N, C-alpha and C positions, 0 to 999 in steps of 0.2 A: 504494500500500500504506500504509494508515493505522493498522495494528495489527500486532503480532508477539507471540510468546510472551515474548521477551526483547528489551528495548531497552538499548543500551549507549551511554553518553555518553563519547566519547573514543576516537580511532582510533590510539592509540599501540600499543606492543607489548602492553601489558596488555589493551586493548580488542580488538585484532585476534586475540590468542591466545585470549581468552575466547570471542570470536565463533566462531572455528574449532572449538574443542572443544565448545561448546554445539551448533553445527550438526551435528557428528558424532553427537550424541545424538538428532538428528531434530527439534530445535526450530527454529522460525522466528526469525530475528534481524535487527534493524535496528541499525546503528551510525551515530551522528552525531558530527561533529567540526566545531568552529567554524572551523578552518583549512581553506583550500582544498586543501591537500596532505596526504596520509596520512602520519602519523608525523613531522610537521614540528616537534613539540615536543621534549620530553626524549628521546624514543625514537630520534631521529636526531642528537641533540646531546649525546652522551655518549662516554666513552672506550672503550666496548665490553668492559669487564671482565666476565668470567664467573668471579667469585671467591667462595670460601667464607671465606678468611682475612680477618680484620679486621671480621667481622660481629658484631652483637649476638647473643647466644645465642638470643634469641627468634625471629630470622629465619634463623639458621644452618641449621636442619633443612631449610628450603625450598631453600637454596642447595645443600646436600649432596645432596638428592634429585635436583635438576636435573642436577648433574654426573654422578651415578651412573645415572640412569634416563631422562633426557630429551635433554640437549644432544648426546650422542654419536649419537643416532638422528634428529636433526631433518632432516638433508638427505634422508634416505629418507622420513620422515614427510611432509614438505612438498614433495618433488620439486623441491628447490632447494638451492643452495649458500649456506649462511649464514656460511661462512669461519670455522668453529669450530676453535680450536686449544686443546688441553689440554696445555700445556707449562710450566706453573708460573707462580707469582706471587712476585715479590720485593717486600716492603714495607720500604722503606729507612729507615735512621736514620743520623744524623751525630754525635750526642752522647749524653751519659748520660740526659738527659731523654727523648730518642727511644727509647733502649734500654728504659727503664722502661715507656713506653707500649706498645711492641711485646711486651715480656715479659707484660704484663697481658693483651693481646689473645690472645697465643699460649696462655697458660695456660687461659683461658676456652674457647678453641676445642678444645684437647686434651681437656678435660673432656667436651666434646660428641662426642668420637670422631674429630675431624678430624686427618688426617696433616699436621701443621705443626710446625715447629721453629725455634728461634733459631739463627742462624749469624753468624760474625764477618766482618769486612771481607775477609779473604783468601779465605774460602769464597765470599762474594758474587761476587768477581771471578773465581773459578774457574768459576762458573755464567755470569756475564756479564762478560767481560774489558774491556768498553768503559766500565764505570763508573769514576768517579774515585776517588782515594785518600781523598777526604773522607767516603766512605761507610764507616762503622765497624762496622755491624751491620745485620741485616735479619731479618725472618721469612720463611721459605721454605715454600711450600705447592706441592708438585709436581703436584697434581691440579687446580690452578686454571688459568685460561686467558683467552681473549678470543674475540670473534666480531665480525662486521660489523653494527653496529646497524641501518643502513638496510636492508641485504639481509635481515636477520632479520625486521624488522617487515613489510616488503613481501612476504616469503615467506608469513607468516601471513595477510596481507591477500588475496593471490592465492588461497591455498588455501581461505580462508573464502568468497570469492566463488564458487569452483567448487562449493561446497556450498549455494549459494543465498542467502548473507548479502547484505543490501542495505546499501550504504554511502552516506551522504549527507554529503559534505564541503562545507564552507562553510555549514553549517547548525548554528546554536548552540542548545544546550539552555538555556532561560532559566528554566524553572520545572517543578517536579514538583507533581502534584496528587493528593489522596487522595479516596477515596469510602468512607464508613463506616469511616474510620480506616485503610484499606488503600491502598497506592499504586495508582493507577488510570490516570493520564495523564501523558504527558511533553509539555511545551509547548516548541516551538522558535520561532525567529523566522520560520518559514514555516508553522507549523501545529500541530495537536494530534494526538497519537498515543496509542493505548491499548496496554496490555501487562499481562502477568501479573507479570513481574519487570523491574526496572531496575537496571543496574549503573552506578554513577557512577565513572568512571576517567579524569577530565579533569585530572589533575595539580592544580596550585594552584587552578585554576578550579572544582574539585570543591567547595571550601568554600562558594562563592557558591551553587552549585546545591543543595547539601544544606541550606543555610540556608532555602530556600523551604519546607521541611517541618519546620523547627525542629531540625535536626540540625547539630552543629558538630564539626568535626575541627580542632584547633588547628594551623595551619600558617603558615609564612612563605614568602616567595618569595626565593630566593637566585640570584644571577647567576653563572654560570660561563663561562669563555672557553677556547677551544682553538685550537691552531695545527696546520696540516697542512703538512708539508714536501714538497718534490719527492721523487721516488723516489731512494733510496739503495741501495747494495749491501746484501745481506742481512747483518744483524748479529746479531740475537737474536730468539728466538720468545716470550720471557716477557712477561707483563703486569707493569707496574711501578706502585708506589704509594709513599707515604711515611708515616711515623709520624704526621705532622700532617695527613694527607689533603689536603695543599695542592698535590699534583702527581700526575699519573697519565700513563700513556702506553704505547704499544706500536707495533711495526712491522707494517704491514699486508701482505697478500699482494702488493699492488702494489709494495711497497718504501718507500712513504711512511711517515713517522712521524706519529702523532696524539698530541700532548702538550697538557696543559692543567691547569687548576685553578681554584680560587675567585679572584674578583677583589677581594673585600672592598668592592665599590662598591654604592651604593644603586641598585637596578635601576629604581625608579620615577622617579628623578631623571635618570638618564643614558641609559636605553634608549629612551624615547619610543615604546615599542610596536613597534619595528622590528628587535629582536634585533641591534642594531648593536654592533660591537666598539669598544673604546676605545683611543685612541692612547697613553694612559698605562699601560694594563695589559698589552698585548701585549709591549712591550719588557721589562717586569718578569718576565713568564713566561719569555721567552727567556733572561734572565740566570739565572733559577733552573734552567732546563734545562742550561745550560752548566756549572753547578756539579756536575751529575751526569754529563753527557756532553760533555766538552770536545772530543771528536772531531767533534762536529756544528757546530763554530763557523762553518763555511762553508756549511752547508746552507741552501737558499733556502726561505723560507716562501711557499707558493703561495696559501694562503687561511687565513682565520680565521673563527671563528663563535662565537656566544654562545648560551646557553640557560638555562632556569630549572629549578632544583630545587624541588620542593614539599616543603619541609623541615618534617617533623613535630616536634612539641614534644619528644617523647622519642626521636627519631632512628630509629624503626622505623615501618613502614607500618601502615595500617589495612586489614585484609582481613576483612570482617565483614558478616553480616546486621545490619539495624537493627531491633531488636525492636519499637520504638515505631511503626515504619512497616512493617508486613508487606509483603513484596514488594520492599523496597529493600535493595540491597547496595552497600556502600562499598568502594572499592579506590583508596586515595590516600595521600599523605604518604610516598612512597617514599624521600625524602631522598637522592637520587642513587644509590640501590642497586637501582633497579627493573629495569634491563635484564637483568642476570644471572639474576634470579629470575623474569623476565617469563613465560617459557613455562610454568613450574610454577604460577605464580599464575593463568594462564589455565585450567589444569586444575582448580585449586581453585575458581575462580569458576564454572566449568561445573558442578561438583558442588553448590555452593551454589544456583545457579540452578535446578537440577533436583531440589532437596530430597534430595540424596544425602549419605551420610556422607562427609566429606572424607578424602582420602588422608592428610593430615597434620593434626595438632592446631593449630587457629587460635585457641585461647582467649586466648593472650597478645597477639593482634593485634586484639582486639575494639575497636570504636569507643568503647564506654562505659568503657574503662579510665581515661579522663580525668575521670570524674565524681568530685566531691568526696565523701568519706565522711562520714557523719552520725554 
């Protein structure tokens, strides 16, 4: 098969969800991913947060739509268990600076209609009694939650395959080509394919692919690291984060904890392309965790992992047609926020790919918002 109605670069949750929803509309779809394994990028290397709180107002409507209309029904939609829990999110603070950050985020979210409020340390510990006394405040959003990133991504992948989507892992998109100004071909390291529409959803690597047709989305690559513990007794169901966004975590169905955050390390100098963890960062993350959860001091770490965020210049993603290249759609720069909105983004991309009016207004997430004004 050397042609399809829609070709997607990237088989993470964004690419897999888009493929599923496009195929439901009767279109033929091919998905390429440079990695040999589906979802091996940021889609399986994240904390699993399905949160509305702490988001920029430009992307908050997507997150709210997902919690209200998509996530609660995904198990039935995909005939799979994505381990979705809607039991709240505590975004924690320890000092006055943290309080001011959280108050600012909370005020913006409330103006968008989100049910979120500030609470003090005592109320935090009534919700989650395992948190230390160092926590003095938090924002509390009772409709936030978490899900299993790998299970969700693979559920979309399997459902898309049942609808006839062709996935080619280990095949990297290296160039896009135009014919008479319109996107016409997608070139991989194995061949050339034709399509009517192409969605570029390859994380940070999207920048290089888009450059081949003169399009730039300003992004940087940021390294994050996470720790997974052995199974512990059930403690709490909430998703957790912090005012500085330097820590996140939740307890899984299995009982293990997934905790992590930014490393502050330069990925190109220390990673060598192997997604390896660093001996200097894992202990630092552990020390940070114990400041919040001293009860876990004896918990054993069973594995660690790292992953990359495609960090956009203004901290929100690009989800957009590219007017200068008809047929091209960009979906990248999710800045560590992509998993929770991934299913809804898949719906929106299917609408863009089929030239339909989108369910939500995407004008604030257009790629050309970075252009200098004259």
